[in-house]
C-alpha positions as CSV (number, residue, x, y, z in Angstrom):
1,X,4.8,-10.6,-23.0
2,X,6.2,-11.9,-26.2
3,X,9.6,-11.1,-25.2
4,X,9.6,-13.7,-22.2
5,X,9.7,-16.6,-24.7
6,X,12.6,-14.9,-26.7
7,X,15.9,-17.1,-26.0
8,X,17.7,-13.9,-26.8
9,X,15.8,-11.7,-24.1
10,X,17.3,-12.0,-20.2
11,X,15.4,-14.6,-18.4
12,X,13.4,-12.7,-15.2
13,X,15.4,-12.4,-12.1
14,X,13.4,-10.4,-9.7
15,X,9.8,-10.2,-8.7
16,X,8.8,-7.6,-6.6
17,X,6.0,-7.2,-4.2
18,X,3.9,-4.1,-3.5
19,X,2.7,-5.5,-0.2
20,X,0.9,-8.4,2.0
21,X,-2.4,-8.7,1.0
22,X,-3.6,-11.6,-0.8
23,X,-4.8,-10.2,-4.2
24,X,-0.9,-9.2,-4.6
25,X,0.7,-12.0,-3.7
26,X,-1.8,-15.1,-4.5
27,X,-0.6,-15.5,-8.1
28,X,2.8,-15.9,-7.0
29,X,3.1,-19.8,-7.3
30,X,1.6,-19.3,-10.8
31,X,4.1,-17.2,-12.1
32,X,7.0,-18.9,-10.7
33,X,5.6,-22.1,-12.2
34,X,5.2,-20.1,-15.7
35,X,8.4,-18.7,-15.6
36,X,10.1,-22.0,-15.0
37,X,7.8,-23.4,-17.9
38,X,8.8,-20.2,-20.6
39,X,12.7,-20.9,-19.1
40,X,12.1,-24.9,-20.1
41,X,10.6,-23.7,-23.5
42,X,13.3,-21.1,-24.5
43,X,16.4,-23.4,-23.4
44,X,15.1,-26.8,-24.9
45,X,18.2,-28.9,-26.0
46,X,20.3,-27.0,-23.7
47,X,20.9,-29.6,-20.7
48,X,23.8,-27.6,-19.7
49,X,22.1,-24.8,-18.6
50,X,20.6,-25.0,-14.9
51,X,17.8,-22.6,-14.3
52,X,18.4,-19.8,-11.6
53,X,14.9,-19.1,-10.3
54,X,14.0,-15.6,-9.9
55,X,14.5,-13.6,-6.4
56,X,11.8,-12.3,-4.0
57,X,11.7,-8.7,-2.5
58,X,9.3,-7.5,-0.5
59,X,9.4,-4.4,2.4
60,X,9.6,-6.4,5.9
61,X,6.7,-6.4,8.1
62,X,7.5,-5.1,11.8
63,X,7.7,-8.6,13.9
64,X,4.3,-7.5,15.5
65,X,2.6,-7.4,11.7
66,X,3.7,-10.5,10.5
67,X,0.9,-12.2,8.0
68,X,-0.4,-15.5,7.9
69,X,-1.8,-15.1,4.4
70,X,2.0,-14.8,3.2
71,X,3.1,-17.5,5.5
72,X,1.1,-19.7,3.7
73,X,1.7,-18.5,0.1
74,X,5.3,-19.2,0.9
75,X,4.7,-22.2,2.4
76,X,3.3,-24.0,-0.8
77,X,6.0,-22.6,-3.0
78,X,7.5,-25.3,-4.5
79,X,11.3,-26.4,-3.4
80,X,13.9,-24.4,-6.0
81,X,11.1,-21.9,-7.1
82,X,12.5,-19.0,-6.0
83,X,16.2,-17.7,-4.6
84,X,16.2,-17.1,-0.6
85,X,17.7,-14.1,0.5
86,X,21.5,-14.9,1.9
87,X,20.0,-15.2,5.6
88,X,17.7,-17.6,4.1
89,X,14.9,-15.8,4.0
90,X,12.0,-16.3,1.2
91,X,12.1,-12.2,0.7
92,X,15.1,-10.1,-0.2
93,X,14.3,-6.6,1.7
94,X,13.3,-4.0,0.3
95,X,14.4,-0.2,1.5
96,X,12.8,3.1,0.7
97,X,15.3,4.4,-2.3
98,X,16.4,0.9,-3.7
99,X,17.1,0.9,-7.3
100,X,16.9,-2.0,-9.3
101,X,18.7,-1.9,-12.6
102,X,16.9,-3.3,-15.8
103,X,19.2,-5.5,-18.4
104,X,20.4,-3.3,-21.4
105,X,19.0,-0.3,-19.8
106,X,21.4,2.7,-18.8
107,X,21.4,3.3,-14.8
108,X,19.1,6.2,-15.5
109,X,16.2,3.8,-16.2
110,X,16.7,1.7,-13.3
111,X,13.1,1.5,-11.0
112,X,13.5,3.1,-8.1
113,X,11.1,2.3,-4.7
114,X,9.3,4.4,-2.4
115,X,8.3,3.0,0.8
116,X,4.6,4.5,1.1
117,X,2.9,3.1,4.3
118,X,-0.3,3.8,5.1
119,X,-2.5,1.3,3.3
120,X,-0.4,-1.5,5.0
121,X,2.7,-1.1,6.6
122,X,4.6,-2.4,4.1
123,X,3.4,-0.6,1.2
124,X,5.4,0.4,-1.5
125,X,5.4,2.4,-5.0
126,X,7.8,1.5,-8.2
127,X,8.8,4.4,-10.0
128,X,9.4,3.5,-13.9
129,X,11.4,5.9,-15.4
130,X,10.8,4.5,-19.0
131,X,7.0,5.0,-18.6
132,X,6.8,8.5,-16.6
133,X,5.4,6.4,-13.9
134,X,4.7,5.2,-10.5
135,X,3.3,2.2,-10.0
136,X,1.0,2.7,-6.6
137,X,-0.5,-0.6,-5.6
138,X,-3.4,0.1,-3.1
139,X,-2.0,3.2,-1.9
140,X,-3.6,5.5,-4.7
141,X,-6.4,3.6,-6.6
142,X,-7.7,4.7,-9.9
143,X,-11.1,5.3,-8.7
144,X,-12.8,5.0,-5.5
145,X,-10.6,6.0,-2.3
146,X,-8.4,3.5,-0.9
147,X,-8.7,1.8,2.4
148,X,-6.3,2.3,5.2
149,X,-4.4,1.0,8.6
150,X,-2.6,4.2,9.5
151,X,-4.0,7.4,8.3
152,X,-1.2,9.8,9.4
153,X,1.4,7.6,7.7
154,X,-1.2,7.3,4.4
155,X,-1.2,11.5,4.2
156,X,2.6,11.2,4.9
157,X,3.2,8.9,2.2
158,X,0.8,10.9,-0.4
159,X,3.2,14.3,0.6
160,X,6.1,12.0,-0.5
161,X,4.9,10.8,-3.2
162,X,4.2,14.3,-4.7
163,X,7.4,15.8,-3.3
164,X,9.1,12.6,-5.2
165,X,7.9,14.3,-9.0
166,X,9.9,17.4,-8.1
167,X,13.4,15.5,-7.4
168,X,13.0,13.7,-11.1
169,X,13.8,15.5,-14.4
170,X,10.5,15.9,-16.0
171,X,8.9,14.7,-13.0
172,X,6.2,11.4,-13.6
173,X,3.3,11.4,-15.6
174,X,0.7,9.3,-14.8
175,X,0.2,6.7,-11.8
176,X,-1.0,3.0,-12.2
177,X,-3.1,1.4,-9.6
178,X,-3.3,-1.8,-8.2
179,X,-6.9,-1.8,-8.8
180,X,-9.2,0.8,-11.7
181,X,-7.7,2.7,-14.6
182,X,-4.4,4.6,-15.1
183,X,-4.7,8.1,-13.4
184,X,-3.8,10.9,-15.8
185,X,-3.9,13.9,-13.6
186,X,-1.6,12.2,-10.6
187,X,-0.9,15.5,-8.3
188,X,-4.6,16.4,-8.6
189,X,-5.7,12.9,-7.7
190,X,-3.2,12.6,-4.7
191,X,-3.9,16.3,-3.8
192,X,-7.7,15.5,-3.3
193,X,-7.1,12.0,-1.3
194,X,-5.2,14.4,1.0
195,X,-7.7,17.1,0.6
196,X,-11.0,14.5,1.7
197,X,-8.8,13.4,5.1
198,X,-8.0,16.4,5.8
199,X,-11.9,17.6,5.6
200,X,-13.2,14.3,7.7
201,X,-10.7,15.6,10.6
202,X,-11.5,18.6,10.4
203,X,-15.4,17.6,10.9
204,X,-14.6,14.9,13.4
205,X,-13.0,18.0,15.1
206,X,-15.6,20.1,14.7
207,X,-18.2,17.5,16.3
208,X,-16.2,17.1,18.9
209,X,-16.0,20.7,19.9
210,X,-19.8,20.4,20.2
211,X,-22.2,19.0,22.8
212,X,-23.5,15.7,22.0
213,X,-27.5,15.3,22.0
214,X,-27.3,13.1,25.3
215,X,-29.0,14.7,27.7
216,X,-26.3,12.8,30.4
217,X,-23.3,14.9,28.8
218,X,-21.5,12.2,28.0
219,X,-18.7,12.7,25.6
220,X,-18.9,11.6,22.0
221,X,-18.4,7.9,20.7
222,X,-16.9,6.9,17.5
223,X,-20.9,5.2,16.8
224,X,-22.1,9.5,17.6
225,X,-19.9,10.5,15.4
226,X,-20.8,8.2,12.8
227,X,-24.3,8.4,12.9
228,X,-23.8,12.2,12.3
229,X,-21.1,12.6,9.4
230,X,-23.0,9.8,8.1
231,X,-26.9,10.6,8.2
232,X,-27.3,11.0,4.6
233,X,-25.9,7.7,3.8
234,X,-27.7,4.3,4.5
235,X,-27.1,3.0,7.4
236,X,-25.3,-0.5,6.2
237,X,-22.6,1.5,5.6
238,X,-21.8,3.2,8.8
239,X,-20.2,-0.1,10.5
240,X,-17.5,0.7,7.3
241,X,-17.3,4.1,8.1
242,X,-17.0,3.8,11.7
243,X,-13.6,2.3,11.1
244,X,-12.7,5.3,8.9
245,X,-13.3,7.4,11.4
246,X,-11.8,5.4,14.5
247,X,-8.6,5.7,12.4
248,X,-8.9,9.5,12.2
249,X,-9.8,9.5,15.9
250,X,-6.5,7.3,16.2
251,X,-4.4,9.7,14.1
252,X,-5.8,12.6,16.5
253,X,-5.2,10.8,19.5
254,X,-1.4,10.6,18.3
255,X,-1.1,14.0,17.3
256,X,-2.5,14.4,20.9
257,X,-5.5,16.5,19.8
258,X,-7.7,13.7,21.5
259,X,-8.0,11.7,24.7
260,X,-9.6,8.1,24.6
261,X,-12.4,7.6,27.1
262,X,-14.4,4.5,28.3
263,X,-15.7,2.1,25.9
264,X,-14.3,-0.2,23.6
265,X,-14.9,-0.4,19.7
266,X,-17.5,1.9,18.1
267,X,-18.3,2.9,21.9
268,X,-15.0,4.4,22.6
269,X,-15.6,7.8,24.2
270,X,-13.2,10.8,22.5
271,X,-12.7,14.2,24.3
272,X,-10.5,17.2,22.5
273,X,-7.4,17.3,25.0
274,X,-8.2,21.6,24.6
275,X,-11.9,21.1,25.1
276,X,-12.8,22.6,28.9
């Protein structure tokens, strides 16, 4: 980042956070300290200049999803290291389709915010026109599959990002994920994500349509489904897989296709709504 120490270049005025997870906000204090040190180095001898700390931007969390990690990080920041919002909040709230102009660049080069919930309720992606790329944070990874809080929201966000490409001239060429290598085939990977999740959903529905191995004829539980779907995998992977299957079931419940029965956690029972 040699341009950061060039006194002829503008100061960093805005920091955009992709979502609330610690590995994406934990370095905030260090970054702010570094920016102030760079400003001081660039402006040695100019005692009349006043440091203007950057604004912090993040998509707001619903009141029911406030995060203690983010709160602790904000509390650790030295006074005067960032510019609060007009309301006094540490964060300036992001919104879908918001744009951020780039200094000395035409308006067409402005960054654009896409609200992409699913991995978390506050996840965003950033479109950077100069790179012809989407910066996806943890919504799409460079390898493997992303964990998620809300499957229906994740699938909707993937479809939204795919559709976004058709709204900009020339589309975008690649994805820069928060983890893993750069993704050259953006559409291919996102379609693979969607297909994989819908195929898993189909597996769940097909099992719910079949009788359980239980002699009592009781409904399928989350754990029954996991033991069938992941039978070929080591059993130490079943518990994390149960979380994923549970989110599939919650999506089906939201879609009105399954009904929750007795039990809790991995022992929760599930019945197809249209089952006899």
